[in-house]
MILO-644361 format. One line per field, with one value per residue (C-alpha): residue number from 1; x, y, z. Coordinates in Angstrom, 1 decimal. Example, Ala and Ser with C-alpha at 12.3 -4.5 7.8 and 13.67 -1.06 7.14 Angstrom:
2
num (1_2) .
x (12.3_13.7) .
y (-4.5_-1.1) .
z (7.8_7.1) .
This chain:
688
num (1_2_3_4_5_6_7_8_9_10_11_12_13_14_15_16_17_18_19_20_21_22_23_24_25_26_27_28_29_30_31_32_33_34_35_36_37_38_39_40_41_42_43_44_45_46_47_48_49_50_51_52_53_54_55_56_57_58_59_60_61_62_63_64_65_66_67_68_69_70_71_72_73_74_75_76_77_78_79_80_81_82_83_84_85_86_87_88_89_90_91_92_93_94_95_96_97_98_99_100_101_102_103_104_105_106_107_108_109_110_111_112_113_114_115_116_117_118_119_120_121_122_123_124_125_126_127_128_129_130_131_132_133_134_135_136_137_138_139_140_141_142_143_144_145_146_147_148_149_150_151_152_153_154_155_156_157_158_159_160_161_162_163_164_165_166_167_168_169_170_171_172_173_174_175_176_177_178_179_180_181_182_183_184_185_186_187_188_189_190_191_192_193_194_195_196_197_198_199_200_201_202_203_204_205_206_207_208_209_210_211_212_213_214_215_216_217_218_219_220_221_222_223_224_225_226_227_228_229_230_231_232_233_234_235_236_237_238_239_240_241_242_243_244_245_246_247_248_249_250_251_252_253_254_255_256_257_258_259_260_261_262_263_264_265_266_267_268_269_270_271_272_273_274_275_276_277_278_279_280_281_282_283_284_285_286_287_288_289_290_291_292_293_294_295_296_297_298_299_300_301_302_303_304_305_306_307_308_309_310_311_312_313_314_315_316_317_318_319_320_321_322_323_324_325_326_327_328_329_330_331_332_333_334_335_336_337_338_339_340_341_342_343_344_345_346_347_348_349_350_351_352_353_354_355_356_357_358_359_360_361_362_363_364_365_366_367_368_369_370_371_372_373_374_375_376_377_378_379_380_381_382_383_384_385_386_387_388_389_390_391_392_393_394_395_396_397_398_399_400_401_402_403_404_405_406_407_408_409_410_411_412_413_414_415_416_417_418_419_420_421_422_423_424_425_426_427_428_429_430_431_432_433_434_435_436_437_438_439_440_441_442_443_444_445_446_447_448_449_450_451_452_453_454_455_456_457_458_459_460_461_462_463_464_465_466_467_468_469_470_471_472_473_474_475_476_477_478_479_480_481_482_483_484_485_486_487_488_489_490_491_492_493_494_495_496_497_498_499_500_501_502_503_504_505_506_507_508_509_510_511_512_513_514_515_516_517_518_519_520_521_522_523_524_525_526_527_528_529_530_531_532_533_534_535_536_537_538_539_540_541_542_543_544_545_546_547_548_549_550_551_552_553_554_555_556_557_558_559_560_561_562_563_564_565_566_567_568_569_570_571_572_573_574_575_576_577_578_579_580_581_582_583_584_585_586_587_588_589_590_591_592_593_594_595_596_597_598_599_600_601_602_603_604_605_606_607_608_609_610_611_612_613_614_615_616_617_618_619_620_621_622_623_624_625_626_627_628_629_630_631_632_633_634_635_636_637_638_639_640_641_642_643_644_645_646_647_648_649_650_651_652_653_654_655_656_657_658_659_660_661_662_663_664_665_666_667_668_669_670_671_672_673_674_675_676_677_678_679_680_681_682_683_684_685_686_687_688) .
x (0.0_1.4_1.5_-1.3_-3.5_-3.2_-4.0_-0.4_-0.7_0.9_4.5_5.6_8.5_9.3_11.9_12.9_14.1_15.2_11.7_9.2_8.9_7.5_5.6_4.1_2.3_1.3_-1.4_-0.1_-3.6_-5.4_-2.6_-4.0_-1.4_-1.6_0.9_1.4_3.7_4.3_6.7_9.9_10.5_13.6_13.0_12.6_10.9_8.0_7.8_7.7_4.7_3.0_3.6_1.9_-1.0_-1.2_-2.0_-4.4_-2.4_-2.2_1.2_0.0_-1.2_2.3_4.4_7.5_8.9_11.7_13.3_15.7_16.7_19.0_20.1_23.8_24.2_22.4_24.9_27.8_26.8_25.9_28.9_26.7_28.0_29.6_32.7_35.1_38.6_41.0_43.7_46.2_49.6_52.3_53.1_49.8_47.3_47.1_46.1_42.5_43.9_46.5_44.2_45.5_46.5_43.5_42.2_38.9_39.0_36.9_36.8_39.4_41.8_44.6_43.6_46.6_44.3_42.2_41.9_40.8_37.2_38.4_40.8_38.2_35.3_37.0_35.1_37.9_39.7_43.5_43.7_41.5_43.8_46.5_49.3_50.5_53.6_53.1_53.6_52.5_54.4_52.6_52.0_50.5_53.5_54.5_57.4_56.8_54.5_51.5_52.3_49.3_50.2_50.1_46.7_45.4_46.8_45.1_41.8_42.0_42.8_39.9_37.6_38.8_38.0_34.4_34.8_32.2_33.1_36.5_37.8_40.7_42.5_46.1_48.4_48.0_45.3_43.2_45.3_45.9_43.4_45.3_46.6_43.3_41.3_43.5_43.4_39.6_39.5_41.7_39.5_36.4_38.0_38.8_35.6_32.7_29.7_31.7_31.0_34.1_34.7_37.7_38.8_36.9_34.0_35.5_39.1_40.6_43.7_43.9_45.0_43.4_40.0_39.9_40.8_38.1_35.5_36.2_36.3_33.1_31.4_32.5_31.3_27.8_27.4_26.0_23.3_22.3_22.3_20.4_17.8_17.3_16.8_14.3_12.4_12.2_11.1_8.4_7.1_7.2_5.1_2.4_2.6_4.8_5.9_7.1_10.5_12.4_14.7_17.2_18.3_22.0_24.2_25.0_21.5_20.0_18.3_19.9_18.6_18.3_21.2_23.6_22.5_23.4_26.9_27.6_25.9_28.3_26.9_23.5_24.5_22.5_20.1_17.1_18.7_19.9_16.4_15.3_18.1_17.1_13.5_14.9_16.8_13.7_11.9_14.7_14.4_10.6_10.2_11.5_14.1_17.0_19.2_17.9_19.3_17.5_16.8_15.3_14.3_13.7_13.1_16.8_18.7_18.6_20.2_21.3_22.4_23.1_21.7_23.0_21.5_19.3_22.3_22.8_25.6_28.2_31.4_33.8_34.5_32.3_33.5_31.4_33.6_37.1_39.4_36.6_36.5_35.0_35.7_32.7_30.4_27.8_25.4_26.9_24.6_25.6_23.8_23.4_22.1_19.1_15.6_12.1_12.9_16.0_16.1_16.3_19.1_21.9_25.0_28.5_28.6_25.1_23.2_20.0_20.8_18.6_20.2_22.2_20.6_17.2_14.1_13.7_10.5_10.7_9.9_9.6_8.6_6.7_3.5_3.4_2.4_4.8_6.9_9.1_10.0_12.5_11.1_12.0_11.7_8.3_7.1_8.2_6.3_3.2_3.4_3.8_0.6_2.4_1.3_-2.4_-3.0_-5.7_-4.0_-0.6_0.4_-3.1_-4.6_-2.7_-0.9_-3.0_-0.6_-0.8_0.1_-0.3_2.3_4.7_4.2_4.8_8.0_9.2_8.3_10.3_13.3_13.1_13.5_17.3_17.5_14.7_12.5_8.8_7.6_6.7_10.0_12.0_9.9_10.5_14.2_14.5_12.7_15.1_18.2_17.2_16.6_20.0_21.8_20.2_21.0_24.6_24.8_23.3_26.0_28.7_27.7_26.9_28.4_31.6_32.0_31.7_28.0_25.8_22.7_20.7_20.6_18.9_15.5_15.1_13.3_12.3_11.2_10.5_7.5_9.3_10.9_8.0_7.4_11.0_11.7_10.3_12.5_15.6_15.1_14.9_18.2_19.9_18.5_16.5_13.3_11.7_10.8_9.4_7.5_6.9_3.8_3.8_6.9_6.6_7.1_9.4_12.3_10.0_8.8_12.4_13.0_9.9_11.2_14.8_16.4_18.3_22.0_25.2_28.5_31.9_35.4_38.9_42.2_44.6_47.3_48.2_49.2_46.4_48.2_47.2_49.3_47.5_44.0_43.5_44.4_41.8_39.1_39.8_39.3_36.0_34.8_35.7_33.7_30.7_30.8_31.0_28.0_25.9_26.7_25.8_22.5_21.5_22.4_19.8_17.1_17.2_16.2_19.2_17.7_17.6_20.9_23.1_26.5_27.9_31.7_34.1_37.8_39.8_42.8_45.6_48.8_51.9_53.4_50.2_48.7_45.0_42.9_39.7_36.6_35.8_32.7_33.3_30.9_30.0_31.9_35.1_38.3_40.5_43.8_41.7_39.4_42.4_43.5_40.1_40.2_43.6_42.5_39.2_41.0_43.1_39.9_38.2_41.3_41.3_37.6_38.0_41.2_41.9_44.9_46.1_49.4_49.2_52.9_52.6_51.4_48.0_47.6_44.4_44.3_40.8_38.1_34.4_31.3_27.7_25.1_21.6_18.3_15.3_12.4_9.1_6.3_2.8_1.8_0.2_-3.3_-3.0_-6.6_-7.1_-9.4_-13.0_-14.0_-13.2_-9.5_-10.0_-10.3_-10.4_-8.4_-6.0_-3.9_-0.3_2.8_4.9_8.5_10.7_7.9_6.0_2.7_-0.1_-2.2_-5.1_-3.9_-5.9_-5.3_-5.7_-5.9_-3.2_-4.8_-7.8_-5.9_-6.6_-3.6_-2.5_-4.8_-2.7_-2.4_-0.9_1.1_0.9_-0.8_-0.6_-1.1_-1.7_-1.6_-1.7_1.9_3.3_2.5_3.9_4.3_4.0_5.5_4.2_5.1_5.1_2.6_2.1_0.3_0.2_1.5_0.2_2.3_0.9_4.2_3.6_5.6_6.4_7.7_7.8_4.4_4.2) .
y (0.0_3.4_6.3_8.0_4.9_4.8_8.6_9.8_13.1_15.6_16.8_18.8_20.9_21.1_23.6_23.5_26.8_28.0_29.3_27.8_24.8_25.8_23.5_24.0_21.3_21.1_18.7_17.3_16.8_20.0_22.5_23.2_24.8_24.4_26.1_26.0_26.9_25.3_26.0_24.0_21.1_19.7_16.4_17.7_14.5_15.4_18.8_17.3_15.2_18.2_20.3_17.7_17.7_21.5_21.4_18.4_16.0_12.4_10.8_8.1_10.8_12.2_11.1_13.1_15.0_17.5_18.4_20.9_20.6_22.1_19.0_19.3_23.1_22.9_20.3_22.3_25.7_24.2_21.8_18.8_16.6_13.2_12.5_12.6_11.5_12.5_10.4_12.6_12.4_12.5_16.1_17.4_16.7_20.4_21.6_22.2_24.7_26.3_26.9_29.6_32.0_34.3_36.4_38.2_41.9_43.0_43.9_41.2_41.7_42.9_40.7_38.4_35.9_35.4_31.8_30.5_29.2_25.6_25.9_27.6_25.2_22.3_19.8_17.4_17.7_17.6_14.3_12.7_13.7_11.4_11.7_8.5_7.8_7.4_9.8_10.3_12.6_15.4_13.1_10.3_8.1_6.5_8.1_6.3_3.3_3.7_2.5_0.3_-0.6_3.2_3.5_0.5_1.9_5.3_3.6_1.6_4.7_6.5_3.6_3.8_7.6_6.8_8.2_6.8_8.8_9.1_11.4_10.1_12.8_12.2_14.4_14.3_11.6_13.5_12.1_8.6_7.1_4.0_5.1_6.6_3.6_1.2_3.4_3.5_-0.3_-0.7_1.8_-0.1_-3.3_-1.8_0.3_-1.7_0.5_3.7_6.5_6.9_9.6_10.1_12.6_10.5_12.8_15.6_14.8_18.2_20.2_22.7_20.6_22.7_23.0_19.4_18.3_20.7_19.3_15.7_16.4_18.4_15.6_13.1_15.5_16.0_12.7_10.5_13.1_13.8_10.2_9.2_11.9_10.9_7.3_8.3_10.5_7.7_5.3_7.7_8.2_4.4_3.8_5.9_4.0_6.4_4.9_7.9_9.5_11.5_14.1_16.0_19.6_19.9_23.0_22.8_24.1_20.7_17.8_14.4_10.9_9.6_7.3_10.0_12.4_9.9_9.7_13.4_15.0_18.0_19.1_19.6_22.1_25.1_23.4_25.6_29.0_27.2_26.2_29.8_30.8_27.9_29.3_32.7_31.4_29.9_33.2_35.1_32.9_33.2_36.9_40.1_40.6_38.2_40.0_39.7_40.6_38.2_38.6_35.6_37.0_34.2_34.2_34.3_35.5_36.9_35.1_37.2_36.3_38.0_36.3_37.5_36.6_33.9_31.9_30.2_32.0_29.4_29.3_26.5_27.5_28.3_29.7_28.8_30.5_32.0_29.1_26.7_26.8_24.0_23.2_22.1_23.0_25.3_28.2_31.5_32.7_34.7_35.4_38.2_37.7_39.9_38.4_38.8_37.2_39.3_40.9_44.7_45.3_47.7_47.3_47.1_50.9_51.3_52.1_50.4_47.1_44.4_41.0_38.8_37.3_35.9_34.8_31.8_29.8_29.3_31.6_33.7_37.4_39.0_39.3_35.5_35.2_32.2_33.7_36.1_39.3_41.1_42.9_41.7_43.0_41.2_43.1_46.4_45.6_44.7_48.0_50.0_48.3_46.5_43.1_42.7_40.6_38.5_37.9_36.8_33.2_32.7_33.2_30.4_32.8_35.7_38.6_40.5_44.0_45.6_43.3_44.1_47.9_47.5_45.5_48.2_51.0_49.3_48.7_52.2_53.9_53.4_55.6_58.0_56.6_55.9_52.5_53.8_55.6_52.5_50.3_52.8_52.9_49.1_48.7_51.2_49.6_46.1_47.4_49.2_46.1_43.9_46.5_46.6_42.8_43.0_45.6_43.2_40.7_43.2_46.7_45.5_42.9_45.5_45.0_47.9_47.4_49.7_46.7_44.5_44.1_43.2_39.9_39.2_35.9_34.5_35.6_38.8_39.7_41.5_43.8_45.1_44.9_48.2_50.1_47.9_48.6_52.4_52.3_50.4_52.7_50.0_50.9_47.5_45.0_41.6_39.7_36.1_34.1_32.5_34.3_32.8_29.3_30.4_28.3_25.3_26.2_26.4_22.9_21.7_23.0_22.0_19.6_16.5_17.4_15.5_17.3_15.6_16.8_15.4_17.3_16.4_19.2_19.4_22.3_23.7_23.0_21.4_18.3_17.7_18.0_14.2_14.0_16.7_15.2_11.7_13.2_14.7_11.5_9.4_11.6_11.6_7.8_7.3_9.6_7.9_4.5_5.4_7.0_3.9_1.7_3.7_3.1_6.7_7.4_9.0_9.5_13.3_13.5_16.4_17.4_20.8_21.2_23.6_23.7_25.2_26.9_29.3_30.7_28.5_29.3_30.4_28.5_29.5_28.5_29.9_28.2_28.7_27.2_25.8_25.0_21.4_19.3_17.3_19.1_18.9_20.6_23.1_23.7_24.3_27.0_28.7_28.1_29.7_33.2_32.7_32.2_35.4_37.3_35.8_36.8_40.3_40.8_39.3_41.0_43.9_42.3_39.2_37.6_35.9_35.3_32.8_29.2_28.2_25.1_23.1_22.0_20.4_19.3_19.4_17.8_18.5_16.1_17.5_15.7_18.1_17.3_18.0_19.2_20.3_23.9_25.8_27.2_31.0_31.9_34.6_33.8_35.1_38.1_41.8_42.3_45.3_44.0_47.1_50.0_50.0_52.4_52.3_54.2_54.5_53.5_56.6_58.6_58.6_59.7_57.2_57.2_55.2_52.7_50.1_46.3_44.2_40.4_39.4_36.1_38.1_40.8_40.7_41.1_44.7_46.3_49.1_49.5_52.8_53.2_53.5_50.2_46.7_43.6_40.6_37.0_33.8_33.8_37.2_40.9_43.3_47.0_49.4_52.7_56.2_57.2_53.5_51.4_47.6_45.3_41.6_40.5_37.6_35.1_36.4_38.0_41.3_44.1_47.3_50.3_54.1_55.8_57.5) .
z (0.0_-1.0_1.4_-0.6_-0.4_3.4_3.7_4.3_2.4_4.8_4.6_7.7_8.7_12.4_13.7_17.4_18.7_22.1_23.0_20.6_18.4_15.0_12.6_9.2_7.3_3.6_2.3_-1.0_-2.4_-1.5_-0.9_2.5_4.9_8.7_11.0_14.7_17.5_20.9_23.7_23.3_25.7_27.3_25.6_22.1_20.8_23.1_21.5_18.0_18.9_20.6_17.5_15.3_17.7_17.6_13.8_14.3_12.0_13.1_12.8_10.4_8.1_7.6_4.6_5.3_8.3_7.7_11.1_12.5_16.2_18.8_20.7_19.6_20.0_23.4_24.6_23.3_24.7_28.1_28.0_28.8_26.0_26.4_28.3_25.3_24.7_22.0_20.4_18.5_17.0_19.7_20.6_19.3_22.1_23.1_19.6_20.9_23.5_21.3_18.2_15.9_18.6_17.8_20.7_20.5_21.1_24.0_27.7_28.6_25.7_28.0_31.0_31.9_33.5_30.4_29.2_25.8_25.8_25.4_28.3_30.5_29.4_27.6_25.5_25.9_29.3_29.1_31.0_28.4_25.5_24.4_21.9_20.4_18.3_14.6_11.7_8.1_5.7_3.8_0.9_3.0_3.0_6.4_8.2_11.6_12.1_14.4_17.9_18.4_22.0_22.8_21.3_23.3_26.5_25.8_25.1_28.3_30.3_28.7_29.7_33.2_33.2_32.1_28.5_26.1_23.1_21.4_18.6_16.6_14.6_13.4_11.3_7.6_7.9_5.4_2.6_4.1_6.5_7.4_10.8_11.9_10.8_12.7_15.8_15.6_15.4_18.5_20.4_19.4_20.7_24.0_24.4_23.0_22.2_22.4_19.9_17.7_15.1_12.8_10.1_7.6_8.7_6.5_5.4_4.7_5.6_8.4_11.4_14.1_12.4_11.5_15.0_16.4_14.0_14.9_18.6_18.6_16.7_19.3_22.0_20.7_18.7_21.5_22.4_18.8_17.7_20.9_20.2_16.6_17.6_20.4_18.0_15.4_18.1_19.3_15.8_15.0_18.2_16.6_13.3_11.4_8.1_6.3_5.8_8.4_6.9_9.0_8.1_7.8_7.9_4.2_3.4_2.4_4.2_4.9_5.4_8.9_8.3_6.9_9.6_12.3_10.9_11.0_14.1_14.2_10.8_12.5_15.1_13.8_11.4_12.3_11.2_8.1_7.3_7.4_4.9_2.7_2.6_1.8_-1.1_-2.5_-2.0_-3.7_-6.8_-6.9_-6.3_-8.0_-5.3_-5.9_-3.4_0.2_3.6_6.0_9.8_11.6_15.0_17.5_21.2_22.2_19.2_15.7_12.7_9.7_6.2_2.8_-0.3_-3.7_-7.0_-5.4_-4.4_-1.1_0.9_1.7_3.8_4.8_8.4_11.4_14.7_17.7_20.2_20.0_19.4_18.4_14.7_12.6_9.0_7.1_4.2_5.7_5.0_6.0_8.7_11.8_15.0_17.6_21.1_20.6_20.3_21.5_24.9_25.4_28.9_29.2_31.7_32.3_30.1_31.6_31.3_32.9_29.7_28.6_26.8_25.2_25.5_25.3_28.4_27.6_29.5_27.2_27.3_31.0_32.7_29.5_29.3_32.2_30.1_29.6_33.3_33.8_36.6_34.7_36.6_34.3_31.3_27.8_24.3_24.0_27.1_25.5_22.3_24.4_26.3_23.1_21.7_18.9_20.3_20.9_24.1_22.5_19.1_20.3_19.2_17.7_21.2_22.8_25.2_26.7_27.3_30.6_29.4_32.9_34.4_31.5_32.0_35.7_35.1_32.7_35.2_37.9_35.7_34.2_37.5_37.5_34.4_35.4_32.5_32.4_31.3_27.8_27.5_28.4_26.0_23.1_23.9_24.2_20.8_19.2_20.7_19.6_16.0_16.0_17.3_14.6_11.9_13.0_12.7_9.2_8.3_9.4_6.7_4.0_4.1_5.9_3.1_0.3_-0.6_-1.5_0.7_-1.6_-4.0_-1.4_0.2_3.8_4.5_8.1_9.6_13.0_15.0_16.2_12.8_11.2_14.2_14.0_10.2_9.0_11.5_10.8_7.2_7.8_9.8_7.0_4.3_2.5_0.7_0.4_3.2_2.2_4.9_3.7_4.3_7.8_9.0_12.4_10.9_8.0_9.2_9.3_5.8_4.7_6.0_4.2_0.8_1.2_-1.3_-0.4_-0.3_0.5_0.7_0.7_0.3_-0.1_0.3_-2.6_-2.4_-6.1_-8.4_-10.5_-13.8_-17.1_-16.5_-13.1_-14.6_-14.6_-10.9_-10.0_-12.1_-10.6_-7.1_-8.1_-9.8_-6.7_-4.5_-6.8_-7.2_-3.4_-2.8_-5.5_-4.2_-0.6_-1.7_-3.7_-0.8_1.3_-1.4_-2.7_-6.3_-7.9_-11.4_-10.8_-9.0_-10.0_-8.7_-7.8_-7.6_-5.8_-5.3_-2.4_-3.9_-2.8_-4.1_-3.6_-0.2_1.4_4.4_3.9_1.0_-0.5_-1.7_-5.4_-7.0_-10.5_-13.3_-14.1_-16.6_-16.6_-15.4_-18.5_-19.4_-21.3_-18.3_-16.0_-18.4_-17.6_-13.9_-13.2_-14.4_-12.6_-9.4_-10.0_-10.6_-7.5_-5.4_-6.9_-6.0_-2.5_-1.4_-3.7_-5.4_-7.3_-8.0_-11.4_-11.4_-8.5_-9.3_-7.8_-5.7_-5.2_-1.6_-1.6_-4.0_-2.8_-4.3_-3.3_-4.5_-4.9_-5.5_-5.7_-3.4_-5.0_-2.8_-3.9_-4.4_-1.4_-1.6_-2.2_-1.7_0.9_3.9_3.7_5.7_6.2_6.5_8.9_12.4_14.7_15.9_18.8_20.8_19.5_20.6_17.5_18.5_18.8_20.3_23.6_22.2_21.4_18.3_17.0_14.5_12.5_12.9_9.7_9.5_7.0_6.0_4.7_2.8_-0.9_-3.2_-4.0_-1.4_0.2_4.0_5.0_8.2_11.1_11.1_12.4_10.3_12.5_11.5_13.6_14.8_13.9_13.8_11.2_12.2_9.3_10.2_9.3_5.7_4.6_2.8_2.7_0.3_-0.4_-3.7_-5.9_-3.9_-0.6_0.4_2.3_0.6_2.6_0.7_1.0_0.5_-2.9) .
């Protein structure tokens, strides 16, 4: 019996955030969309089932679930991952502490007692790190045989310490896996059932980043794999027979099996889902260049999309000294969100974040025990959030308690509740705008060529002001912005990225070697997908090289067009690298030979989902008027509230106005006009 025959017609995206778990479902037959939001739970698999119940979809009715979670990042930030050991090349066990000698500028820049984050809060304690004799040359040939007895002693000592997860990362093993593979076999013999990870996870150069990546995977692996297994078991108990896709940091989804092999590549899968949705929007709208702000309860994620292309990077820094190397969407965060606490900064000024009230106790107006005011309380006091419309009526906001908390906190600055609320709103918008500048203006982009696209339940109520600060004319609020990351998950393609360092000159006589490396990666991906029962008939490959000038120690990722790498193609790639370098750094050195350090392949299989119903809801779009204090002022005005789901396309709404939907409210400022386009996106532009 097919899924359709047994009534499994729903495809759902579920994104677990720090405060809320968002869900959006699409019925493949009718195009009906259902969206919901529930408070996140400690056991995230419980929240997933609660989210399905919130949209009234039974588990057996679901054909596919696309899921982004925070299990790994939570374990990492709170340092509650597995007791992990590291087996490294002799003399290199302190690589995690040493890093690249970078030191973040800030209050403690000149503090002689400062410790690197990994020394202060290690993921692998020093007594659990072992250096073992054995050495490979740069070309992978053996200089010194692996000391298997030393590996065995290290594994036994780790077992005595209680370690149940082990990272194995040896010098130059990206080009020859023999030593690491044998070391992993010995560890498995001595520690049956232990989680073991090696450089095979992502075999590339950069010793520190590779070691950090493998160690972090070992640290979060047991928690993530355990979660995925519990989730699948819970779903199976309720007769789930569909597919579970997991969002990865490369912008695509992965099978359950592949995701379980690479937990570290899921650390920030939720924000990546939002960017994936924005890329789809950029390609479907008249605005291919988007600056995105995904405002959640605890933080805001920002990204820059140019020409409808996914912004990619090959490194990601979690904390100073903890930099991973992996293929991932280039998204950055700031600790300012709807649940951010309004407190004095180190200098005594008003600050919003980075501390957050989270979902427990949450903002004061949630009436769950919160006592310190948050940005949500400020917006409730200003009248931006209507008490009876918040979260589709699931949470009734207590505006009076929010005002009282703001009044109490504002006394230290001699400010009234409304003055503090207005100031907090402006500070949050300025902070978010500054973060957007860091990934746009500071990288040489002209923001006037971009539109601002907010998401997250809090994004639309801040977006118009953030756009003003940045000097952007157009704001595009997508349909269901509160569940936009979940929608991005829903629409993401299956993607598998693999890389292999080869360290060879980019020269015509080495074209065959480069092409052979690409072909080997493609063949391995295709074989693995077929082994999992995946239809590869629509499989396509995207290629990139990591290249640098001879003598450099840091490479750059350069996407290349499809087709075999021949001697003739190499003749085209060399000037392309010089051009890329000129554009990126302001100069090029065509007289110096170019070296390819790594080749990367991303396999893409499009996931087809049905079209969503675009018919507006019936009824009058105008709901009522409300008292609104326009941010930046302390005087209240009467402003209309419109129901977004009932707005007909191209009907203008002039600011000041509020446009409410089930899980978000859009603030349209004075002098601005909003209207829904044919795709039900809400477009805000200057009033003519």
